[in-house]
Structure formats: structure tokens, C-alpha cells
C-alpha positions as CSV (number, residue, x, y, z in Angstrom):
1,X,0.0,0.0,0.0
2,X,2.8,2.4,0.8
3,X,4.2,2.1,-2.7
4,X,0.8,2.8,-4.2
5,X,0.0,5.8,-2.0
6,X,2.0,8.5,-3.9
7,X,0.5,7.4,-7.2
8,X,-3.1,7.4,-5.8
9,X,-2.6,10.9,-4.4
10,X,-1.3,12.1,-7.8
11,X,-4.2,10.5,-9.6
12,X,-6.6,12.2,-7.2
13,X,-5.0,15.6,-7.9
14,X,-5.3,15.0,-11.6
15,X,-9.0,14.3,-11.3
16,X,-9.6,17.3,-9.2
17,X,-7.8,19.7,-11.6
18,X,-9.7,18.4,-14.6
19,X,-13.2,17.9,-13.1
20,X,-12.9,21.5,-11.8
21,X,-13.6,22.6,-15.4
22,X,-17.0,21.0,-15.1
23,X,-17.7,22.2,-11.5
24,X,-16.8,25.8,-12.3
25,X,-17.4,26.1,-16.1
26,X,-16.0,29.1,-17.9
27,X,-13.5,30.2,-15.2
28,X,-10.7,32.1,-16.9
29,X,-8.1,30.2,-14.8
30,X,-8.5,27.1,-17.0
31,X,-7.1,29.0,-20.0
32,X,-3.9,30.3,-18.2
33,X,-0.4,29.0,-18.4
34,X,-0.4,28.5,-14.6
35,X,-3.2,25.9,-14.9
36,X,-1.4,24.2,-17.9
37,X,1.8,24.1,-15.8
38,X,-0.1,22.4,-12.9
39,X,-1.4,19.8,-15.3
40,X,2.1,19.2,-16.8
41,X,3.6,18.7,-13.4
42,X,1.0,16.2,-12.4
43,X,1.5,14.4,-15.7
44,X,5.2,14.2,-15.1
45,X,4.6,12.7,-11.6
46,X,2.2,10.1,-13.1
47,X,4.8,9.1,-15.7
48,X,7.4,8.8,-13.0
49,X,5.1,6.5,-11.0
50,X,4.5,4.4,-14.1
51,X,8.2,3.8,-14.6
52,X,8.6,2.8,-10.9
53,X,5.5,0.7,-10.7
54,X,5.9,-3.1,-10.8
55,X,2.1,-3.8,-10.9
56,X,0.4,-4.0,-14.2
57,X,-3.0,-3.2,-12.9
58,X,-1.9,-0.2,-11.0
59,X,-0.1,0.9,-14.1
60,X,-3.5,0.9,-15.8
61,X,-4.8,3.3,-13.3
62,X,-1.9,5.6,-13.8
63,X,-2.4,5.5,-17.6
64,X,-6.1,6.3,-17.0
65,X,-5.0,9.4,-15.0
66,X,-2.9,10.5,-18.0
67,X,-5.9,10.2,-20.2
68,X,-7.8,12.5,-17.8
69,X,-4.9,15.0,-17.9
70,X,-4.8,14.9,-21.7
71,X,-8.5,15.6,-21.8
72,X,-8.0,18.6,-19.4
73,X,-5.2,19.9,-21.5
74,X,-7.3,19.8,-24.7
75,X,-10.1,21.8,-23.2
76,X,-8.2,24.2,-21.0
77,X,-5.2,25.0,-23.1
78,X,-6.6,24.5,-26.6
79,X,-10.3,25.1,-26.1
80,X,-12.0,28.4,-27.1
81,X,-12.6,31.1,-24.5
82,X,-15.9,31.2,-22.7
83,X,-18.8,32.8,-24.7
84,X,-21.8,34.4,-23.0
85,X,-25.0,35.0,-24.9
86,X,-27.6,37.3,-23.4
87,X,-30.6,37.6,-25.8
88,X,-34.1,38.9,-25.5
89,X,-36.9,36.3,-25.3
90,X,-38.1,35.1,-28.7
91,X,-34.8,35.7,-30.5
92,X,-32.2,33.4,-32.1
93,X,-28.4,33.6,-31.8
94,X,-26.1,31.6,-34.1
95,X,-23.2,29.7,-32.4
96,X,-20.7,29.0,-35.2
97,X,-18.1,27.5,-32.9
98,X,-20.4,24.4,-32.3
99,X,-22.3,24.6,-35.5
100,X,-25.6,25.3,-33.8
101,X,-28.2,28.1,-33.0
102,X,-29.7,29.1,-29.7
103,X,-33.4,29.8,-29.6
104,X,-34.4,31.8,-26.6
105,X,-37.9,31.0,-25.6
106,X,-40.7,33.5,-25.7
107,X,-41.6,35.0,-22.3
108,X,-44.4,36.8,-20.5
109,X,-44.1,38.8,-17.3
110,X,-45.1,35.6,-15.5
111,X,-42.2,33.8,-17.1
112,X,-39.8,36.3,-15.6
113,X,-41.2,36.1,-12.2
114,X,-41.1,32.3,-12.2
115,X,-37.6,32.3,-13.8
116,X,-38.5,29.3,-16.0
117,X,-37.2,30.5,-19.4
118,X,-35.7,27.8,-21.7
119,X,-32.9,28.0,-24.3
120,X,-33.1,25.4,-27.1
121,X,-29.9,24.4,-28.9
122,X,-30.6,23.2,-32.5
123,X,-28.1,21.5,-34.9
124,X,-28.7,20.1,-38.3
125,X,-29.5,16.4,-38.2
126,X,-29.4,16.3,-34.3
127,X,-32.0,16.3,-31.6
128,X,-32.8,19.6,-29.8
129,X,-31.0,20.2,-26.6
130,X,-33.0,22.1,-23.9
131,X,-31.0,24.1,-21.4
132,X,-32.9,25.4,-18.4
133,X,-31.7,27.7,-15.6
134,X,-29.2,25.8,-13.5
135,X,-28.9,22.9,-16.0
136,X,-25.6,21.7,-17.6
137,X,-25.5,20.0,-20.9
138,X,-22.5,18.6,-22.8
139,X,-22.3,19.2,-26.5
140,X,-19.1,17.5,-27.6
141,X,-16.2,19.2,-25.8
142,X,-18.4,22.2,-24.9
143,X,-20.4,22.6,-21.7
144,X,-23.6,24.6,-21.9
145,X,-25.1,26.2,-18.9
146,X,-28.0,28.6,-18.4
147,X,-27.4,31.3,-15.7
148,X,-30.3,33.3,-14.4
149,X,-29.9,37.0,-14.9
150,X,-32.1,40.0,-13.9
151,X,-34.6,41.0,-16.6
152,X,-37.4,43.5,-16.7
153,X,-40.5,43.7,-18.8
154,X,-41.4,47.4,-19.2
155,X,-44.6,49.0,-20.2
156,X,-45.1,52.8,-20.6
157,X,-48.1,55.1,-20.9
158,X,-48.6,58.8,-21.3
159,X,-50.6,60.9,-18.9
160,X,-53.8,60.1,-20.8
161,X,-53.2,56.4,-20.4
162,X,-52.2,55.8,-24.1
163,X,-49.6,53.0,-24.6
164,X,-46.1,54.2,-25.6
165,X,-43.8,52.0,-27.7
166,X,-40.6,51.0,-25.9
167,X,-37.4,51.0,-28.0
168,X,-33.8,50.2,-27.3
169,X,-31.6,52.0,-29.7
170,X,-28.4,50.6,-28.2
171,X,-29.9,47.1,-27.5
172,X,-29.7,43.9,-29.5
173,X,-33.5,44.0,-30.1
174,X,-34.7,47.4,-31.1
175,X,-38.4,46.9,-30.5
176,X,-38.3,44.9,-27.3
177,X,-39.9,45.6,-23.9
178,X,-37.3,43.3,-22.2
179,X,-34.4,44.9,-20.5
180,X,-31.4,42.6,-20.1
181,X,-29.2,44.8,-17.9
182,X,-26.0,43.8,-19.7
183,X,-23.8,46.4,-17.9
184,X,-23.3,47.3,-14.2
185,X,-22.5,50.5,-12.4
186,X,-21.5,51.4,-8.9
187,X,-24.3,53.2,-7.1
188,X,-24.8,53.8,-3.4
189,X,-21.9,51.7,-2.3
190,X,-22.7,48.7,-4.5
191,X,-22.5,47.5,-8.1
192,X,-25.9,47.2,-9.7
193,X,-27.3,46.1,-13.1
194,X,-28.3,49.1,-15.3
195,X,-30.0,49.5,-18.7
196,X,-32.1,52.0,-20.5
197,X,-34.8,52.5,-23.1
198,X,-36.5,55.2,-25.2
199,X,-40.1,56.4,-25.6
200,X,-40.2,58.1,-29.0
201,X,-43.9,58.8,-28.6
202,X,-43.3,60.6,-25.4
203,X,-40.0,62.2,-26.3
204,X,-38.4,60.6,-23.4
205,X,-35.4,58.4,-22.6
206,X,-35.1,56.4,-19.4
207,X,-32.2,55.1,-17.5
208,X,-33.0,52.2,-15.1
209,X,-31.2,50.5,-12.2
210,X,-32.1,47.1,-10.9
211,X,-32.1,46.5,-7.1
212,X,-32.4,43.0,-5.6
213,X,-34.5,42.4,-2.6
214,X,-31.3,42.5,-0.5
215,X,-30.4,45.9,-2.0
216,X,-33.9,47.2,-1.1
217,X,-33.4,46.3,2.5
218,X,-29.8,47.5,2.7
219,X,-30.6,50.9,1.2
220,X,-33.8,51.3,3.3
221,X,-36.0,51.9,0.3
222,X,-39.5,52.8,1.2
223,X,-41.7,50.1,-0.3
224,X,-45.4,49.2,0.3
225,X,-45.9,46.1,2.5
226,X,-47.2,44.2,-0.5
227,X,-43.8,44.6,-2.2
228,X,-41.8,43.1,0.7
229,X,-39.1,40.7,-0.5
230,X,-39.5,41.9,-4.1
231,X,-36.8,43.5,-6.4
232,X,-37.2,47.1,-7.3
233,X,-36.2,49.4,-10.1
234,X,-35.0,53.0,-10.2
235,X,-36.1,55.2,-13.1
236,X,-34.3,58.3,-14.2
237,X,-36.4,60.0,-16.9
238,X,-34.8,62.5,-19.3
239,X,-36.2,64.8,-22.0
240,X,-35.0,63.3,-25.3
241,X,-34.3,66.7,-26.8
242,X,-32.4,68.5,-24.1
243,X,-31.2,65.4,-22.2
244,X,-32.4,67.1,-19.0
245,X,-33.5,64.9,-16.1
246,X,-37.2,65.2,-15.5
247,X,-37.4,63.1,-12.4
248,X,-36.2,60.1,-10.5
249,X,-38.4,57.5,-8.8
250,X,-38.2,53.9,-7.4
251,X,-40.9,51.3,-7.7
252,X,-41.3,47.7,-6.9
253,X,-42.0,45.0,-9.5
254,X,-45.5,45.4,-10.9
255,X,-46.0,48.8,-9.3
256,X,-46.7,51.7,-11.7
257,X,-44.7,54.9,-11.2
258,X,-45.5,58.3,-12.7
259,X,-42.3,60.3,-13.5
260,X,-41.6,63.1,-15.9
261,X,-45.0,63.0,-17.6
262,X,-45.0,59.3,-18.3
263,X,-46.3,56.2,-16.4
264,X,-43.9,53.3,-16.1
265,X,-44.7,49.8,-15.1
266,X,-42.0,47.0,-14.9
267,X,-42.3,43.4,-14.0
268,X,-38.9,42.2,-12.6
269,X,-37.6,38.7,-12.7
270,X,-34.9,36.5,-14.2
271,X,-34.2,35.0,-17.6
272,X,-31.4,32.6,-18.6
273,X,-28.2,33.7,-20.2
274,X,-26.4,31.0,-22.2
275,X,-22.8,30.3,-21.2
276,X,-20.7,28.2,-23.6
277,X,-17.4,26.9,-22.0
278,X,-14.9,24.5,-23.2
279,X,-14.8,21.4,-21.0
280,X,-13.3,17.9,-20.9
281,X,-14.9,15.6,-23.4
282,X,-17.3,13.5,-21.2
283,X,-16.6,10.2,-23.0
284,X,-12.8,10.6,-22.8
285,X,-13.0,11.7,-19.2
286,X,-15.2,8.7,-18.4
287,X,-12.8,6.3,-20.0
288,X,-9.9,7.7,-17.9
289,X,-11.9,7.6,-14.7
290,X,-13.0,4.0,-15.3
291,X,-9.3,2.9,-15.9
292,X,-8.3,4.7,-12.7
293,X,-11.0,2.9,-10.6
294,X,-10.4,-0.5,-12.2
295,X,-6.6,-0.2,-11.9
296,X,-6.6,0.8,-8.3
297,X,-9.2,-1.8,-7.3
298,X,-7.3,-4.5,-9.2
299,X,-4.0,-3.5,-7.8
300,X,-5.2,-4.4,-4.3
301,X,-5.5,-8.0,-5.5
302,X,-1.8,-8.1,-6.4
303,X,0.7,-8.8,-3.6
304,X,2.7,-5.8,-2.2
305,X,6.3,-5.4,-3.3
306,X,7.5,-6.2,0.3
307,X,5.4,-9.3,0.4
308,X,6.7,-10.4,-3.0
309,X,10.3,-9.9,-1.9
310,X,9.7,-11.8,1.4
311,X,8.0,-14.6,-0.5
312,X,10.9,-14.8,-3.0
313,X,13.5,-14.7,-0.2
314,X,11.6,-17.5,1.6
315,X,11.5,-19.6,-1.6
316,X,15.2,-19.1,-2.1
317,X,16.1,-20.1,1.5
318,X,13.7,-23.1,1.3
319,X,15.2,-24.1,-2.0
320,X,18.8,-23.9,-0.7
321,X,17.8,-25.9,2.3
322,X,16.4,-28.7,0.3
323,X,19.5,-28.6,-1.9
324,X,21.7,-29.0,1.1
325,X,19.8,-31.9,2.5
326,X,19.9,-33.6,-0.8
327,X,23.6,-33.2,-1.0
């Protein structure tokens, strides 16, 4: 057992380093030279253990660990950088790196509050892959995850109650009422998601800041009892012509606010963002892990080096004794 222990520890380290790419997908660390160096050092230790090992079965486990390391090298050092796709509900985004397209499901205000948006990955001559918030799906050597992000569904009206069209001149979808909060800004001692939209019919532009329920409590925002535990949104309304602020107000999700001559109503919730990260190929990784387990388990059926030497010495002594008696 003592002779196997260093090799087993090295195999364990190899597995931890590579499986970490699946546990924490998309981390920039996996594409650095420091991570590649760590894998190289572990691979060198494994090769050294193979050269010293006298057990065929334990050598199999060490070879399996090398397969795991090679899989980690391919995804970490050679794999593409992590790609994050934030799209409005009901839109499609091509993913040329994996030869697919991502279909972001349509959503209603209720979808956002429930946080049950779905992203469908479609490839020619392949079955659809559904990625829901929190789920992880392998697609070859890519790991697809859906991360819930803050989203708002905005409706606007003029003072007479007429509906105003919401546009996003700087957004990916021009005529979309969904705000994706792609950028963040430091406000009131914290970093918060921000976005904006325009109301051409009301000659207004609006900057919005998203506050989580924790932010609402921390900043002591005055909210009605019915809005307890709900996220809130801050509106800063500007005159589109002069860019002069006409008023600032805060409202909870689903609560209408009248600011700067317009009435604003936002339903706040979450919607998935697709994260595409390179990862160890699952079949190759599984092969390496199986060889490790089989090799280690089988090696315990083989006698220890010390026992083998003792048995050989005993046989030699016994054989010499018999030879002496015969003589």
C-alpha cells in the first residue's frame, strides 16, 4: 500500500484539476499558463510513477489518469474562450463554434417572475438540446449552462393612459420591452445592473437601475408592505431633446410609477443567459476515470512489493535448504 499511496494521491489531484472545469465552467483560470503548468507537473509525476510501478493493474490506473490529464489539456489549453450569450426572449443567436443556433424561448411577465425561461440548442440532423436555468448540458467538448440573470418587462403610458412604444436604440433587439441589464454600475456603495430605453412617442429616454430584494433592505428603500421581498427598479427619466432629467423614482416590481410626464410599469424577474465553455470531453473523461478505478481496485488483488520480496527470499532459502539436504 505504501508504494501505491503516492500514485493514488497524484491521480486524485489530476482528477480534481480536470473535473474542476465542469464544476466551475467558464472560469478564466483554466485558460492560463499556470493551470497548464499544474497539469504538466501532475502528468510528469504520473509518468514517474508508471516507470517505478511493478504492478500491471496499478499501471493501468496511472495510464487512465494520464488520459484525464490529456482531456483537461485539450479543453483548458486548446479550447476556445468562454462565450456568454444574453438575448431577449423570442430571439435566435447563431453559435458557429459548435455549429448550432440558440433559440431563446418567448416569455411573458409571469415567465420572468417564475424564472423558467428555456434555451433550445438546435443543430442540423441532431435532436434539440434544452437548457434550463441551472442545468448543464454537454455538447461534444463544450459545456452549456444557463445562468439566471435579472430582466425587466417594461410598459409605458402617457398621462392620458395611451400606450407608448418601448425601443432600445443601443440594445440587441430594437423593439423589445425586455431589459437585459448587460452592464453594471457602482451606485450607493454597491454595483448594480443598469439598462435604458427610449419612448419616441413621449419624447423621453429612461435610465433604469435594478435592485435586488437584499439591496432594497440594505438601502432602506420605502416600499409598500405588499412589495416586501420583491426586487425594485429605479427610473431616471430624461427629455430626449435636451437630455435634461425630469425626475427620479423607485418602484417595486409590478407597481406603476408616474415620473416626468410618463407612467412606467416594470415586471422584474430573471431570464437565462447561455454560457458556452470548453470542457473535458465526457466520453474521454469517463474512460480515464474507469481505468483509474479498475486499476486501483485490481492493484489491491496483487501482492505488495514487500510481500513479494519476502516470499521470494523464503523460496530461495527453502530451496537452498532442500538442496543442502539432498547433497
